[in-house]
C-alpha positions in Angstrom: 30.9 177.3 140.3 30.3 173.8 141.4 30.2 171.2 138.6 33.4 172.3 136.9 32.4 175.0 134.5 30.1 177.9 134.1 29.6 181.3 132.4 28.0 184.6 133.2 24.8 184.6 131.2 25.0 188.3 130.5 28.3 188.1 128.7 28.1 188.4 124.9 30.2 186.3 122.6 33.8 187.5 122.3 35.8 188.1 119.1 36.7 184.9 117.2 39.4 183.0 119.0 41.9 183.8 116.2 42.2 187.4 117.7 43.6 186.1 121.0 47.2 185.3 121.7 48.4 181.8 122.4 46.7 178.5 122.4 44.5 178.8 125.5 47.4 179.2 127.9 47.0 179.3 131.7 49.6 180.6 134.1 50.9 177.1 134.4 52.1 177.4 130.8 50.6 174.2 129.5 49.8 174.4 125.8 48.5 171.7 123.6 52.1 170.7 122.8 53.5 171.0 126.3 55.3 174.2 125.8 54.5 177.9 126.6 53.7 179.7 123.4 53.0 183.4 123.1 52.6 183.6 119.3 49.3 183.9 117.6 47.7 180.8 116.1 49.9 179.7 113.3 50.5 176.2 111.9 53.2 174.4 113.9 55.3 171.8 112.1 56.3 169.6 115.0 54.0 166.8 116.0 52.0 166.7 119.2 53.6 164.8 122.1 52.0 161.5 122.7 50.8 162.2 126.3 48.6 165.1 125.4 47.2 163.5 122.3 46.6 160.2 124.0 44.7 162.0 126.8 42.6 163.9 124.2 41.8 160.8 122.1 41.0 158.8 125.2 38.5 161.5 126.3 37.1 161.7 122.8 36.5 157.9 122.7 34.5 158.3 126.0 32.5 161.2 124.6 31.6 159.2 121.5 29.3 161.2 119.3 29.4 164.3 121.5 31.4 167.3 120.7 34.3 167.4 123.2 35.1 170.7 125.0 38.7 170.1 126.1 39.6 172.6 128.8 43.0 174.3 128.4 43.5 177.3 130.7 40.9 179.9 129.9 39.5 178.2 126.8 37.6 175.1 125.7 39.4 173.7 122.6 37.9 171.4 120.0 40.0 169.3 117.6 39.7 167.3 114.4 36.1 166.6 113.2 34.6 168.3 116.3 36.5 171.5 115.4 35.1 171.4 111.8 31.6 170.9 113.1 31.8 173.6 115.8 33.5 176.1 113.6 30.7 175.8 111.0 27.8 176.1 113.6 29.4 178.8 115.7 30.8 180.8 112.7 34.3 181.0 114.3 37.6 180.5 112.6 39.0 177.0 112.0 42.7 176.8 112.3 45.3 174.0 112.4 48.1 173.2 114.7 50.6 170.4 114.4 50.0 167.0 112.9 48.4 163.7 113.8 49.1 160.6 111.7 50.7 162.8 109.2 47.8 165.2 108.8 47.2 168.8 110.1 45.0 168.9 113.2 42.0 171.1 112.7 41.4 173.3 115.8 39.0 175.9 117.2 38.2 177.2 120.7 35.8 179.2 122.8 36.5 181.2 126.0 35.4 179.5 129.2 33.8 182.6 130.5 31.5 182.8 127.5 30.9 179.0 127.1 27.2 179.2 127.8 26.6 181.4 124.7 28.3 178.9 122.4 26.7 175.9 124.1 23.3 177.5 123.5 24.0 177.6 119.7 25.4 174.1 119.6 22.5 172.6 121.5 20.0 174.5 119.4 21.7 173.0 116.3 21.1 169.5 117.7 24.5 168.7 119.1 25.5 167.2 122.4 28.6 168.5 124.2 30.9 166.7 126.6 32.8 169.0 129.0 36.4 167.8 129.8 37.7 169.8 132.8 41.1 169.9 134.5 40.5 167.8 137.7 43.8 168.7 139.4 46.0 171.7 139.8 49.4 172.1 138.1 51.0 171.7 141.6 49.1 168.5 142.2 50.2 167.2 138.7 53.8 168.1 139.5 53.7 166.4 142.8 52.3 163.3 141.2 54.6 163.0 138.2 57.3 165.6 138.1 57.6 168.9 136.3 56.5 167.5 132.9 53.4 165.7 134.2 50.3 166.4 132.3 47.4 167.9 134.2 44.7 165.2 134.6 41.4 165.9 132.8 38.0 164.1 132.9 34.6 164.5 131.4 32.6 166.1 134.2 29.3 166.5 132.4 27.5 165.9 129.1 25.3 168.8 128.0 22.3 167.8 126.0 19.0 169.5 125.1 17.1 167.5 127.7 19.4 167.9 130.6 19.9 171.7 130.8 19.6 173.7 134.1 21.3 177.0 133.2 19.0 180.0 132.9 20.7 181.2 129.8 20.1 177.9 128.0 16.4 177.5 129.0 13.1 179.2 128.1 11.8 180.5 131.5 8.2 180.0 130.3 8.5 176.5 128.9 9.2 173.1 130.4 12.3 171.2 129.2 11.4 167.5 129.1 13.8 164.7 128.6 11.8 161.6 127.7 12.6 157.9 127.6 10.5 155.3 125.8 10.3 151.8 127.4 8.9 148.7 125.8 8.2 145.3 127.4 6.1 142.5 125.8 4.0 144.8 123.7 3.4 147.4 126.4 4.9 150.9 126.1 5.6 153.5 128.7 7.0 157.0 128.6 9.1 158.4 131.5 9.6 162.2 131.4 11.8 164.4 133.6 12.4 168.1 133.7 15.7 168.2 135.5 15.5 172.0 135.8 12.7 171.6 138.3 12.8 167.9 139.3 9.4 167.0 137.8 9.2 163.3 137.0 6.2 161.6 135.3 5.6 158.1 134.0 2.6 157.0 131.9 1.8 153.8 130.1 0.3 154.4 126.6 -0.8 152.3 123.7 1.9 151.9 121.0 -0.1 154.0 118.6 -0.4 156.8 121.1 3.3 157.5 121.6 3.3 160.2 119.0 0.4 161.9 120.8 2.2 161.8 124.2 5.4 163.1 122.7 3.5 166.0 121.1 1.8 166.8 124.4 5.1 167.1 126.2 7.0 168.8 123.4 10.2 166.9 124.4 13.5 168.6 124.1 15.2 165.1 123.9 13.8 161.6 123.4 15.9 158.6 124.5 15.2 155.1 123.5 16.9 151.7 123.3 19.1 150.9 120.3 16.7 148.0 119.7 13.6 150.1 120.1 10.7 150.0 117.7 10.5 153.8 118.2 14.0 154.6 116.9 12.6 157.1 114.5 11.0 159.1 117.3 14.2 159.1 119.4 16.9 161.8 119.2 19.3 159.7 121.4 19.8 155.9 121.4 21.2 154.1 124.4 22.3 150.5 125.1 19.5 148.0 125.4 20.6 146.9 128.9 19.7 150.4 130.1 16.1 149.7 129.5 15.9 146.4 131.3 12.9 146.5 133.7 14.6 144.7 136.6 17.6 147.0 136.3 15.2 149.9 136.2 13.5 148.9 139.4 16.9 148.6 141.1 18.0 152.1 139.9 14.8 153.7 141.2 15.2 152.0 144.6 18.8 153.2 144.8 17.9 156.7 143.6 15.2 157.2 146.3 16.8 155.0 149.0 13.8 152.7 149.4 13.4 149.0 149.6 10.1 149.0 147.6 8.5 151.2 145.1 5.0 150.5 146.3 4.8 153.9 148.0 5.0 155.6 144.6 2.3 153.6 142.9 1.9 150.6 140.7 4.7 150.2 138.1 4.3 148.0 135.1 7.3 146.4 133.5 7.3 148.9 130.7 7.2 151.8 133.2 10.2 150.4 135.0 12.0 150.0 131.7 11.3 153.6 130.7 12.1 155.1 134.1 15.2 153.0 134.4 16.4 154.0 131.0 15.8 157.7 131.8 17.7 157.5 135.1 20.6 155.7 133.5 20.8 158.3 130.8 20.8 161.2 133.4 23.4 159.4 135.5 25.6 159.0 132.4 25.4 162.7 131.5 25.7 164.0 135.1 29.0 162.1 135.7 28.4 161.6 139.4 26.1 164.5 140.4 22.6 163.2 139.8 20.1 166.0 139.1 17.1 166.4 141.4 14.2 164.1 140.5 11.1 164.2 142.7 9.2 161.0 143.4 7.6 159.9 140.1 4.0 160.6 139.4 2.3 157.6 137.8 -0.2 158.8 135.3 -3.0 157.1 133.4 -4.1 157.9 129.9 -7.7 158.0 130.9 -7.0 160.9 133.4 -6.7 163.5 130.6 -8.4 164.3 127.3 -6.8 162.3 124.5 -5.5 164.7 121.8 -3.5 163.1 119.0 -0.5 164.9 117.4 -2.4 165.9 114.3 -5.2 167.5 116.3 -2.7 169.3 118.6 -0.9 170.7 115.6 -4.2 171.7 113.9 -5.5 173.5 116.9 -2.2 175.1 117.7 -2.6 174.6 121.4 0.8 175.6 122.7 2.6 176.5 119.5 1.7 177.3 116.0 2.3 175.1 113.0 5.4 177.1 112.5 6.7 176.0 115.9 6.5 179.4 117.7 4.5 180.3 120.8 3.1 183.6 119.4 -0.3 183.0 117.8 -1.1 179.8 119.7 -3.9 179.3 122.2 -1.4 179.4 125.0 -0.2 182.8 123.8 -3.7 184.2 123.6 -4.7 182.9 127.1 -1.4 183.4 129.1 -1.6 186.2 131.6 0.8 184.6 134.1 3.5 186.8 135.7 6.0 184.0 136.6 7.9 181.5 134.5 6.7 178.7 136.7 3.1 179.8 136.2 3.5 179.9 132.4 5.0 176.4 132.4 2.1 175.1 134.4 -0.5 176.8 132.2 1.1 175.2 129.1 0.9 171.8 130.8 -2.7 172.3 131.8 -3.7 173.3 128.2 -1.7 170.3 126.8 -3.5 167.8 129.1 -7.1 168.9 129.9 -8.6 166.9 132.8 -11.3 164.2 132.7 -12.2 164.5 136.4 -15.1 166.9 136.8 -14.4 167.4 140.5 -10.7 168.4 139.8 -11.8 170.7 137.0 -14.4 172.4 139.2 -11.7 172.8 141.9 -9.5 174.7 139.5 -12.5 176.8 138.3 -13.4 177.6 141.9 -9.9 179.1 142.5 -10.2 181.1 139.2 -13.6 182.4 140.3 -12.1 183.6 143.7 -9.7 185.9 141.9 -12.1 186.7 139.0 -14.7 188.1 141.4 -12.2 189.9 143.7 -10.2 192.3 141.5 -8.3 193.8 144.4 -7.2 190.4 145.7 -6.2 189.4 142.2 -4.0 192.5 141.7 -2.3 192.1 145.1 -1.5 188.5 144.4 -0.2 189.1 140.9 2.0 192.0 142.2 3.5 189.7 144.8 4.1 186.9 142.4 5.7 189.1 139.9 8.5 190.0 142.3 9.3 186.4 143.3 12.2 184.5 141.7 11.8 181.1 140.1 12.6 178.9 143.1 11.9 175.7 141.3 14.7 176.2 138.8 17.1 177.6 141.4 16.5 174.4 143.4 17.2 172.3 140.3 20.6 174.1 139.7 21.6 173.6 143.3 20.6 169.9 143.3 22.5 169.3 140.0 25.7 170.8 141.5 25.5 173.8 139.1 24.2 176.3 141.5 25.8 179.3 143.2 25.2 182.0 145.8 22.5 183.7 143.8 20.5 180.5 143.7 20.5 180.3 147.5 19.5 184.0 147.5 16.6 183.2 145.2 15.5 180.4 147.5 15.6 182.8 150.5 13.7 185.6 148.7 11.2 183.2 147.1 10.4 181.3 150.2 10.1 184.4 152.3 7.7 185.9 149.8 5.7 182.7 149.7 5.5 182.8 153.5 4.1 186.3 153.5 1.6 185.4 150.7 0.4 182.4 152.7 -0.3 184.6 155.7 -2.4 187.0 153.6 -4.3 184.1 152.0 -5.1 182.7 155.4 -7.4 185.7 155.9 -9.7 184.8 153.0 -13.2 183.8 154.2 -14.6 180.5 152.9 -11.5 179.7 150.7 -12.2 177.2 147.8 -11.0 173.6 148.4 -7.9 174.0 146.1 -6.7 177.0 148.0 -7.1 175.2 151.3 -5.0 172.4 149.9 -2.1 174.4 148.6 -1.9 177.3 151.1 -0.1 175.3 153.8 2.7 174.6 151.3 3.5 178.3 151.2 4.8 178.2 154.7 7.0 175.8 156.6 10.5 176.9 155.7 11.0 179.4 158.5 14.3 177.9 159.8 15.8 177.9 156.3 14.6 181.4 155.5 16.1 182.7 158.8 19.4 180.9 158.1 19.8 182.2 154.6 18.8 185.8 155.7 21.6 185.7 158.3 24.2 184.0 156.1 23.9 185.8 152.7 24.4 189.3 151.5 21.2 191.0 150.1 22.3 190.4 146.5 24.6 187.4 146.2 26.7 187.1 143.0 26.1 184.4 140.4 29.6 182.9 140.8 31.3 181.9 144.0 34.9 182.2 142.8 35.4 185.8 144.0 33.7 185.4 147.3 31.8 188.2 148.9 28.5 186.5 149.3 28.6 185.5 153.0 27.2 188.4 155.1 29.3 190.2 157.7 28.5 189.0 161.2 27.6 185.4 160.2 31.1 184.0 160.9 33.4 185.9 163.2 36.5 184.1 161.9 35.6 185.0 158.3 35.2 188.6 159.4 38.7 188.5 160.9 40.2 187.2 157.7 38.4 189.9 155.7 39.7 192.5 158.1 43.2 191.2 157.7 42.9 191.3 154.0 41.6 194.8 154.1 44.4 195.8 156.4 46.9 194.3 154.0 45.5 196.2 151.1 45.7 199.4 153.1 49.3 198.5 153.9 50.0 198.0 150.1 48.5 201.4 149.4 50.8 202.9 152.1 53.8 201.1 150.6 53.0 202.5 147.2 53.1 206.1 148.6 56.3 205.3 150.4 58.0 203.9 147.3 57.0 207.0 145.3 58.7 209.2 147.9 61.9 207.2 148.3 62.4 206.6 144.5 61.1 210.0 143.3 59.1 208.1 140.6 55.6 209.6 140.9 54.3 207.2 138.2 55.2 204.2 140.3 52.3 201.8 140.9 51.8 198.6 142.8 49.8 196.2 140.5 48.6 192.6 140.6 48.2 189.9 138.0 47.8 186.1 138.0 51.4 185.3 137.0 53.5 187.7 139.1 51.1 188.5 141.9 51.7 191.9 143.5 54.6 193.8 141.9 55.9 197.3 141.4 55.5 198.8 137.9 57.3 201.9 136.6 57.6 203.5 133.2 60.7 202.2 131.3 62.2 205.7 131.2 62.3 205.8 135.1 63.4 202.3 135.7 67.2 202.8 135.8 67.5 203.8 139.5 65.5 200.8 140.5 67.8 198.5 138.5 70.7 199.2 140.8 71.6 196.5 143.3 71.5 198.9 146.2 68.0 200.1 145.3 66.3 197.2 147.2 64.2 196.4 144.2 64.5 193.1 142.3 63.8 193.1 138.5 61.1 190.7 137.4 60.0 191.6 133.9 60.5 194.1 131.1 57.7 194.9 128.7 57.2 197.6 126.1 57.0 200.8 128.0 57.1 199.4 131.6 59.4 197.5 133.9 58.3 195.4 136.8 60.0 194.8 140.2 59.5 193.2 143.5 60.8 194.1 147.0 60.9 192.1 150.3 58.6 194.5 152.0 56.0 194.1 149.3 56.4 190.4 149.2 55.8 190.2 153.0 52.6 192.3 152.9 51.4 190.6 149.7 51.8 187.1 151.3 49.6 188.2 154.2 46.9 189.6 151.8 47.0 186.5 149.6 46.9 184.1 152.5 44.0 185.9 154.2 42.2 186.1 150.9 42.6 182.5 150.2 41.5 181.5 153.6 38.5 183.8 153.3 37.5 182.2 150.0 37.9 178.7 151.5 35.7 179.7 154.4 33.0 181.1 152.2 33.1 178.0 150.0 32.6 175.8 153.0 29.7 177.9 154.1 28.2 177.7 150.6 28.4 173.9 150.6 26.9 173.8 154.1 24.0 176.2 153.1 23.4 174.2 149.9 23.1 171.0 151.9 20.7 172.6 154.3 18.5 173.8 151.5 18.6 170.5 149.7 17.5 168.7 152.8 14.1 170.2 152.3 14.0 169.9 148.5 10.7 168.1 148.4 8.9 170.8 150.5 10.6 173.6 148.5 9.4 172.0 145.2 5.9 171.8 146.7 6.0 175.5 147.5 7.1 176.2 143.9 4.1 174.2 142.6 1.7 176.1 144.9 3.0 179.5 143.7 2.7 178.3 140.1 -0.9 177.2 140.6 -1.9 180.5 142.2 -0.3 182.3 139.3 -2.2 180.2 136.7 -5.5 180.8 138.6 -4.9 184.6 138.9 -3.8 184.8 135.2 -6.9 182.9 134.0 -9.0 185.2 136.1 -7.3 188.2 134.6 -7.9 186.9 131.0 -11.5 186.1 131.8 -12.1 189.5 133.2 -10.6 191.4 130.3 -12.5 189.3 127.7 -15.8 188.8 129.5 -15.4 185.1 129.5 -17.8 182.8 131.3 -17.4 179.9 133.7 -18.3 176.7 132.0 -20.7 174.3 133.6 -19.9 170.6 133.4 -22.7 168.0 133.1 -22.8 164.2 133.0 -24.4 163.8 129.6 -22.8 164.4 126.2 -24.0 167.8 125.3 -22.2 170.9 124.0 -24.2 174.1 124.5 -22.3 177.3 123.8 -23.9 180.7 123.6 -22.0 183.6 122.1 -18.9 181.5 121.5 -15.7 183.1 120.1 -12.3 182.0 118.9 -9.8 183.3 121.6 -6.9 183.7 119.2 -8.8 185.2 116.2 -10.8 187.5 118.5 -7.5 188.9 119.9 -6.2 189.5 116.4 -9.4 191.1 115.3 -9.5 193.4 118.3 -6.1 194.7 117.5 -7.4 195.9 114.1 -10.3 197.6 115.7 -12.9 195.2 114.4 -15.4 193.1 116.3 -15.4 189.3 116.3 -18.9 187.9 115.4 -19.9 185.4 118.1 -21.9 182.3 117.3 -23.9 179.7 119.2 -23.4 175.9 119.1 -25.8 173.4 120.5 -24.9 169.7 120.1 -27.4 167.5 121.8 -28.5 163.9 121.4 -31.0 165.0 118.8 -28.6 167.2 116.9 -25.1 165.9 117.7 -23.8 166.2 114.1 -23.9 169.6 112.5 -23.3 169.9 108.7 -22.0 173.4 108.1 -21.9 174.8 104.6 -21.1 178.3 103.1 -18.4 180.1 101.2 -14.7 179.9 101.8 -13.5 182.7 104.1 -17.0 182.8 105.6 -15.8 181.5 109.0 -16.5 177.8 108.9 -13.1 176.7 110.0 -13.0 179.4 112.7 -16.3 178.2 114.0 -15.1 174.6 114.1 -11.9 175.4 115.9 -13.3 177.8 118.4 -15.6 175.1 119.8 -12.8 172.6 120.0 -10.7 175.2 121.9 -13.6 176.0 124.2 -13.6 172.3 125.2 -9.9 172.4 125.8 -10.1 175.5 128.0 -13.0 174.3 130.0 -11.4 170.9 130.9 -8.1 172.6 131.6 -9.9 174.6 134.3 -10.3 177.9 132.6 -13.2 180.3 131.9 -14.2 180.2 128.2 -14.8 182.9 125.5 -18.6 182.7 125.5 -21.5 184.2 127.3 -22.6 180.8 128.5 -21.2 177.3 128.2 -22.6 173.9 129.3 -20.8 170.8 128.2 -20.3 167.1 128.9 -16.7 165.9 129.3 -14.9 165.2 126.1 -12.7 162.0 126.4 -11.1 162.4 122.9 -10.7 165.5 120.8 -10.1 165.2 117.0 -9.5 167.9 114.5 -9.0 167.4 110.8 -9.0 170.9 109.5 -6.6 171.3 106.6 -3.7 169.1 105.7 -0.3 169.2 104.0 2.1 166.7 102.4 4.2 164.6 104.6 6.8 163.8 102.0 9.3 162.4 104.5 6.9 159.5 105.2 5.7 159.2 101.6 2.3 160.7 102.1 0.5 163.2 99.8 -1.9 165.8 101.2 -4.9 163.5 100.4 -3.2 160.5 102.0 -2.6 162.6 105.2 -6.2 163.6 105.1 -7.4 160.0 104.8 -5.0 158.7 107.5 -6.3 161.3 110.0 -9.9 160.7 109.1 -9.4 156.9 109.4 -7.9 157.5 112.9 -11.0 159.5 113.9 -13.4 156.8 112.7 -11.4 154.1 114.5 -11.1 155.9 117.9 -13.9 158.4 118.4 -16.4 157.4 121.1 -19.9 158.8 122.0 -18.1 161.1 124.5 -15.7 162.5 121.9 -15.7 165.8 120.1 -14.8 165.9 116.4 -14.3 168.7 113.9 -13.9 167.9 110.2 -13.4 170.3 107.4 -13.7 169.6 103.7 -13.2 165.8 103.9 -12.8 164.4 100.4 -11.8 167.6 98.6 -8.3 166.3 97.8 -9.5 163.8 95.1 -11.9 163.7 92.2 -15.4 165.1 92.6 -17.2 161.7 92.7 -14.6 160.0 94.9 -14.5 162.9 97.3 -18.3 163.2 97.6 -18.6 159.5 98.1 -16.0 159.5 100.9 -17.5 162.5 102.6 -21.0 160.9 102.4 -19.7 157.6 103.9 -17.8 159.5 106.7 -20.9 161.5 107.7 -22.9 158.2 107.9 -20.2 156.5 109.9 -20.0 159.3 112.4 -23.7 159.5 112.8 -24.4 155.7 113.0 -21.3 154.2 114.4 -19.2 156.7 116.4 -22.3 158.7 117.6 -19.9 161.5 118.8 -20.5 165.2 118.9 -19.2 166.5 115.5 -19.0 169.7 113.5 -18.6 168.8 109.8 -17.9 171.6 107.3 -18.2 170.9 103.6 -18.8 172.4 100.1 -20.5 169.2 99.0 -24.1 170.5 99.0 -25.3 167.0 98.1 -24.5 166.0 101.7 -27.4 168.1 102.9 -29.8 165.4 101.6 -28.5 163.1 104.5 -30.6 165.2 106.9 -33.6 163.3 105.5 -32.3 160.0 106.8 -30.0 160.9 109.7 -32.2 162.0 112.6 -29.3 163.6 114.6 -27.9 165.5 111.7 -28.6 169.3 111.7 -28.0 171.6 108.8 -26.4 175.0 109.2 -24.5 177.6 107.1 -22.4 180.7 107.5 -24.2 183.7 106.0 -22.9 185.7 103.0 -24.4 188.1 100.5 -23.5 189.6 97.2 -24.0 193.3 97.0 -23.4 195.2 93.8 -21.1 192.4 92.5 -19.2 192.3 95.8 -19.2 189.3 98.2 -20.0 190.3 101.8 -19.0 187.7 104.4 -21.2 188.1 107.5 -19.4 185.4 109.6 -22.8 184.5 111.2 -24.1 181.0 111.6 -27.7 180.4 110.5 -30.0 177.3 110.3 -30.4 175.4 107.1 -28.1 174.8 104.1 -26.3 177.6 102.2 -28.1 178.6 99.0 -24.8 178.3 97.0 -21.0 178.2 97.5 -20.1 181.7 96.3 -16.9 180.2 94.9 -16.7 182.5 91.9 -17.2 185.5 94.2 -14.4 184.4 96.4 -12.2 183.8 93.4 -12.8 187.4 92.2 -12.2 188.6 95.8 -8.9 186.8 95.8 -7.7 188.7 92.7 -8.3 186.2 89.9 -8.4 187.9 86.5 -11.8 189.0 85.2 -11.4 187.0 82.1 -10.8 183.8 84.0 -13.8 184.4 86.3 -16.0 185.1 83.3 -14.8 181.8 81.7 -15.6 180.0 85.0 -19.1 181.4 84.9 -19.7 180.0 81.5 -18.4 176.6 82.5 -20.5 176.6 85.7 -23.7 177.5 83.7 -23.1 174.5 81.4 -22.4 172.2 84.4 -25.6 173.2 86.2 -27.6 173.0 83.0 -26.3 169.5 82.2 -26.9 168.3 85.7 -30.5 169.6 85.6 -31.1 167.9 82.3 -29.5 164.5 82.7 -28.4 164.3 86.4 -24.8 164.2 85.4 -22.3 166.8 86.6 -20.3 166.9 83.4 -23.2 166.7 81.0 -23.5 169.5 78.4 -19.8 170.3 78.3 -19.3 168.9 74.8 -20.7 171.9 73.1 -18.9 174.4 75.3 -16.5 176.4 73.1 -12.8 176.6 74.1 -11.6 179.5 76.1 -11.8 182.5 73.8 -9.9 185.5 75.2 -11.6 188.1 73.0 -15.1 186.8 73.9 -14.3 186.7 77.6 -12.8 190.1 77.6 -15.9 191.5 75.8 -18.1 189.9 78.5 -15.9 191.3 81.2 -16.0 194.7 79.7 -19.7 194.6 79.5 -19.8 193.6 83.2 -17.6 196.5 84.1 -19.9 198.9 82.2 -23.0 197.5 84.0 -21.3 197.8 87.4 -20.2 201.4 86.7 -23.7 202.3 85.5 -25.3 200.8 88.6 -23.2 203.0 90.8 -24.5 206.2 89.3 -27.0 208.3 91.2 -28.5 210.1 88.3 -31.0 212.2 90.3 -28.1 213.7 92.3 -25.8 214.5 89.4 -25.2 218.0 88.0 -25.2 218.5 84.2 -21.3 218.7 84.4 -21.1 215.5 86.4 -23.5 213.7 84.0 -21.3 214.8 81.0 -18.1 213.6 82.8 -19.8 210.2 83.5 -20.9 209.8 79.9 -17.3 210.4 78.7 -16.0 207.9 81.2 -18.4 205.2 80.1 -17.6 205.8 76.5 -13.9 205.4 77.3 -14.6 202.1 79.0 -16.6 200.9 76.0 -13.7 201.8 73.7 -11.2 199.9 75.9 -13.4 196.8 75.7 
């Protein structure tokens, strides 16, 4: 594999390294202490020679805070503190070997062939890993410095969470962003690159909007200057000079081979600093093989709906508050059939558009496949069979690709070509289809080349050859024929040796140390040991003896020579084919984008068809009219249980842009609030929405303050978090914004909370003038409808039936008649005695307020909690409820007698 290391992703972790023999020995016999050792790992008493230790310490100094994977034969070894850290994370044995500065050297190791498995665990645990490879062969080292020369090693790559390209280390359905934050003169910019696909974006943001942008991208790694004001947000700090704007401009020009950046757009100094810092970091990690970065897309904050980090978390757009995809809006909506489509859908939902024309273009494409089920099914079937050409291209460009990646480009581009031909037959295609369809075709020469050059199913690794098709290179075919002839000659020799020696168990074998050799059981070895036998003794092991012969050596030399030449020829072809593919990298990336957009459109059409979703209508004025709206995530969960989700309307207009929603807990207030916010996100992302009809004006900023929790790391209580979020809404919401607020003020005392909620409602109504849904239990707030002309009162319906609370989940006009708090407490399992006591306190509170206007009036004469009195009242309640359930007219004499005994028993228990 190009790039110096690799692993087959299907391999599982091996046994702990303590079970293997020797300290990572290769055939050249170079151990950590310069001697061939065949014993198992045991503590050695002699110190490490200076050359090896000096080499390791020099590489470790270069790796800095990264864990150093030091290649020794078939293993990557870790030493000292790196070994302690890795052994703990990977749950492998920590051993010791030799001494350094008078202390034992901790040591552990992982096999090269399974390195990806271990890297995945280390990266997930937050570590970075530097890969130190052997950069010369033992023969080259010997020629350079004699028989005792140390094989040269160098760090060929630094593996970090934001610079991954391997399939086994990435989530196929999620982007993997590496982000850099640049600051110049009070301006801030964010540069983001997904090196697995080459996407490169730059956006300038307000300093207080950095957290929101990081939340949108869900960065795997955040890089900032050591002198950055955003040090807390960064996972990796780099030298300040890397973020110099002039140096950044020079790096970008050098990267793209241009004299000016004007062709890419207008760069501010902060943008140049961020982009330059990101490119510098990628160059540092790549160690010479820069990953593929497409020309940067310069974004503007005003192009998308602003969603702050708290709102994004509250609405669970792409992941839940627990950090998982399942249960999020993305999970409920996603019907894509490709990894690239899933990644694009996540990006769309994370950044809803503000351009009505662009939104309608997406909706037109969704409608095409929504209205034509047959076309939708054919498209999805085709896309499902296509490989992820975007990530295959990324691996090839980063120097970490192989034959299979070229095969994926061949198959993916060929499938895209066929798909483009079919789409050309659509009558009156929507504008977006006309735009992207040409990108599906245009790679005919490359497809033809890769079809002729590669076998149908190329291997992942190139080391064993066999990926160049027969007939592509006549000289390579001849070498293969020679090798095959040699192998047939070896088989003939084996048969001949069995006949001449009379040893029927004789076999010709091959290994990396001896090459081809003759092997016989030890009991039959004596005749071959004689000088006149023609066999030369090579090795004696337990149970077998190994020999060589001139005839075998001659044939083996031809096989090895032809095999080596064939591998070299295939490697040259692989390099040439890779160069041919990378010459069209921009066009290939555009094809990958087109396939992803088609997948998103077809997936959204599928979701809309299965859920009877409606196409939203976008208007210029700030309205929000939803008929039969549903919560997409909750509706899906309810459907699994066999129940029906209760749909509700929402009509926010200039005359009723602020809805005050009251009603009991669990009645559906929060669900109603969230579902309308999610409908706004879906509509502006270019999706149909879960409603029978939807008409809305564009939302420039979306805010959600529904529930809160402590942020102890930043010294904030639940109430402080609530107030910070509410303050941000009041400071930033505009008349075009959409705000949902739930239970503002409930985290403090009754009077304080009511006062805060009252003032917030007034501020939203008078100052922000945005569309807002405000849920509360403060019934006193309903009096604001008398003085706020755009405030409308609504409630979620509930009923008590025979002592039980029935939640109807329906929205109705007007305020709720009461909170039903005690009924909810009883439903939650609170003890009957406590509920009864609460009833008594509530009665006193309400009587006192009616008499004096004070909430706490009348409590002075309330007796303390008396368990016996409360239990008596509860028992009486139980008797009443049991009596109420009796249908006396339908009872037989025996049933009536049984009921009387049961009631008497209940009375006795009370």
